[in-house]
C-alpha positions in Angstrom: 133.3 118.1 19.1 134.6 115.8 21.9 135.4 117.8 25.0 136.6 114.8 27.0 140.3 115.5 26.4 139.9 119.1 27.5 138.1 117.9 30.7 141.0 115.4 31.4 143.6 118.2 30.9 141.7 120.5 33.2 141.4 117.8 35.8 145.2 117.0 35.5 145.9 120.7 35.8 143.7 121.1 38.9 145.4 118.0 40.5 148.8 119.5 39.7 147.7 122.8 41.4 146.6 120.9 44.5 149.8 119.0 44.6 151.8 122.3 44.2 149.8 123.9 47.0 150.3 120.9 49.3 154.0 120.9 48.5 154.3 124.6 49.2 152.5 124.2 52.6 154.9 121.3 53.5 157.9 123.5 52.7 156.5 126.3 54.7 156.1 124.0 57.7 159.6 122.6 57.3 162.7 124.5 58.4 165.3 124.9 55.8 168.9 125.8 56.5 171.6 127.1 54.3 174.5 124.6 54.5 177.5 125.8 56.4 180.5 124.0 57.8 179.0 124.3 61.3 175.7 122.7 60.6 177.0 119.5 59.1 177.8 116.3 61.1 181.6 116.0 61.6 183.4 113.8 64.1 186.9 115.0 63.2 187.0 118.5 64.7 187.0 117.6 68.4 189.7 116.9 71.1 191.3 113.5 70.6 190.1 111.8 73.8 186.4 112.2 73.2 185.6 108.9 71.5 185.7 106.6 74.6 183.4 108.9 76.5 181.0 108.9 73.6 181.0 105.1 73.4 180.4 104.8 77.2 177.5 107.3 77.1 175.9 105.7 74.0 176.1 102.2 75.7 174.4 103.6 78.8 171.6 105.2 76.8 170.8 101.9 75.0 169.8 100.4 78.3 168.6 103.2 80.5 165.7 105.7 80.2 166.5 109.3 81.4 164.1 112.1 82.2 166.5 115.1 82.0 169.4 115.1 79.5 172.3 117.5 79.4 174.0 118.0 76.0 177.0 120.1 75.3 180.8 120.6 75.3 183.3 120.5 78.2 181.3 123.0 80.3 178.5 120.5 80.4 180.9 117.5 80.4 182.5 118.7 83.7 179.2 118.2 85.6 180.5 114.7 85.8 183.7 115.7 87.6 183.9 114.6 91.2 184.4 118.1 92.5 181.1 119.2 90.9 179.0 116.2 92.0 177.6 117.9 95.1 175.5 120.3 93.0 174.6 117.6 90.5 173.3 115.3 93.3 171.5 118.2 95.0 169.6 119.3 91.9 169.4 116.4 89.5 170.0 113.0 91.1 166.3 112.6 92.0 165.3 113.7 88.5 166.9 110.8 86.6 169.3 113.1 84.9 172.2 112.2 82.6 175.1 114.2 81.1 176.4 113.4 77.6 178.5 116.6 77.3 181.8 115.9 75.4 184.9 118.0 76.0 185.9 119.7 72.8 182.5 119.3 71.1 181.4 121.8 68.5 178.0 122.0 66.8 179.1 119.6 64.1 180.2 117.1 66.8 176.8 117.1 68.4 175.2 116.7 64.9 177.4 113.7 64.3 176.3 112.2 67.6 172.7 112.7 66.7 173.3 111.4 63.2 174.6 108.2 64.7 171.4 107.6 66.6 172.7 108.3 70.1 169.2 109.4 71.3 167.2 106.7 69.5 166.6 104.6 72.7 165.4 107.4 75.0 162.6 109.9 75.4 163.6 112.4 78.1 161.1 115.0 79.3 163.6 117.8 78.9 166.9 118.3 77.1 169.3 121.1 78.3 171.5 122.2 75.4 174.6 124.4 75.7 176.9 124.4 72.7 178.8 126.7 70.4 181.7 128.3 72.3 184.3 126.0 70.6 183.1 126.9 67.2 184.3 130.5 67.6 187.6 129.6 69.4 190.7 130.3 67.2 193.1 129.5 70.0 192.3 125.8 70.6 190.8 124.9 67.3 192.2 125.3 63.8 188.9 126.6 62.5 186.8 129.4 63.9 183.3 130.0 62.6 181.3 133.2 62.2 178.4 134.1 64.5 176.0 133.3 61.7 177.6 129.9 61.0 177.7 128.9 64.7 174.1 130.0 65.2 173.0 128.0 62.2 174.7 124.9 63.6 172.9 125.4 66.9 169.6 125.9 65.0 170.1 122.6 63.2 170.8 120.8 66.4 167.6 122.1 68.0 165.7 121.1 64.9 167.2 117.6 64.8 166.6 117.0 68.5 163.0 118.1 68.0 162.7 115.7 65.1 164.2 112.7 67.0 162.6 113.5 70.4 159.2 115.0 69.5 157.9 114.5 73.0 160.8 116.3 74.7 161.1 119.9 75.5 164.4 121.7 74.9 165.9 124.3 77.2 168.4 126.1 75.0 171.0 128.0 77.0 172.8 131.1 75.7 176.6 130.7 75.3 178.4 132.0 78.4 180.8 135.0 78.0 184.5 134.1 77.9 187.1 135.8 80.1 190.0 133.9 78.5 189.3 135.5 75.1 187.1 138.5 75.8 187.3 139.7 72.2 184.9 136.8 71.4 182.1 138.1 73.6 180.6 140.4 70.9 180.4 137.4 68.7 178.8 135.4 71.5 176.2 138.2 71.9 175.4 137.9 68.2 175.0 134.2 68.4 172.7 134.4 71.5 170.5 137.0 69.8 170.1 134.7 66.8 169.4 131.4 68.6 167.0 133.1 71.0 164.6 133.2 68.0 164.4 129.4 68.2 162.2 129.6 71.3 158.5 129.0 70.5 157.3 128.8 74.1 155.9 125.3 73.5 158.8 122.9 72.7 161.9 125.1 72.7 162.7 127.6 75.5 165.7 130.0 75.6 167.5 131.0 78.7 170.5 133.3 79.0 172.0 133.2 82.5 175.4 134.6 81.6 175.1 137.5 84.0 175.4 135.2 87.0 179.0 134.6 86.1 179.9 138.2 85.7 181.3 140.9 88.0 179.7 144.3 88.2 182.0 145.5 85.4 180.9 142.7 83.1 184.2 140.8 83.4 184.0 137.1 84.2 184.2 136.3 87.9 187.2 134.0 88.4 185.7 132.7 91.7 183.0 131.1 89.5 185.1 130.2 86.5 188.6 129.2 87.5 190.0 129.5 83.9 187.5 132.2 82.9 185.5 129.7 80.8 184.8 126.6 82.9 182.9 126.8 86.2 184.4 126.1 89.6 182.3 123.9 92.0 180.8 127.2 93.2 180.1 128.1 89.6 178.2 124.9 88.9 176.1 125.6 92.0 175.3 129.1 90.8 174.5 127.7 87.3 172.2 125.1 88.7 170.4 127.6 90.9 170.0 130.0 88.0 168.5 127.3 85.8 166.3 125.8 88.6 163.1 127.8 88.0 163.1 127.0 84.3 163.9 123.3 84.8 161.3 122.9 87.6 158.7 124.5 85.4 159.5 122.5 82.3 159.6 119.3 84.2 156.3 120.1 85.8 157.6 119.9 89.4 155.1 122.6 90.5 
């Protein structure tokens, strides 16, 4: 009796088993995300004037390397405002920092920017990311996402930045509490609890400094956030000071 066909079948089955194991290991090492409306690239749900800033920032990054990159919505965007430049210069000018925050950005906006290759020409040592408050805002946007959807969007952003910038560390900030719509704060707490799990202590680090903006009764301090969501110049100074130990450590200043 010729056993050669049986040997070939056994060999094929063994190779198939090895392939199955290898594929399973690859899946285990790759993050998978359930699709939601907040974790897909979308450039349409954002305030109307954002495109010119995006174009300017993209053009700059094509010709300049940066060491410290700030990514986010208007709270990050307004670091560029003249009244807030004193704190920026004090903490970040000598670190080759750059701000690509976009007013009105949501998680899907940032994902669209990443999908367009905005970061393809740079390799910063550290990326500071603050995003998500606009996703849950029913007052200024026609669509408000759940805590789970918003956290998923942030998780995908972290994953995509990690993929595009494998040599960069990410400082993921907890979303700040809102005094303009305090009913959203329980949802913000849920999001922060979820995204804190992204931290691995090697490439991704989570920092929640929300308490520095709050009064003793946990309401937002209007001296630090003039409209109860965007920092005043004093608020940006407080923000920078609260972040400084983490940034200094992650940049290797010490």
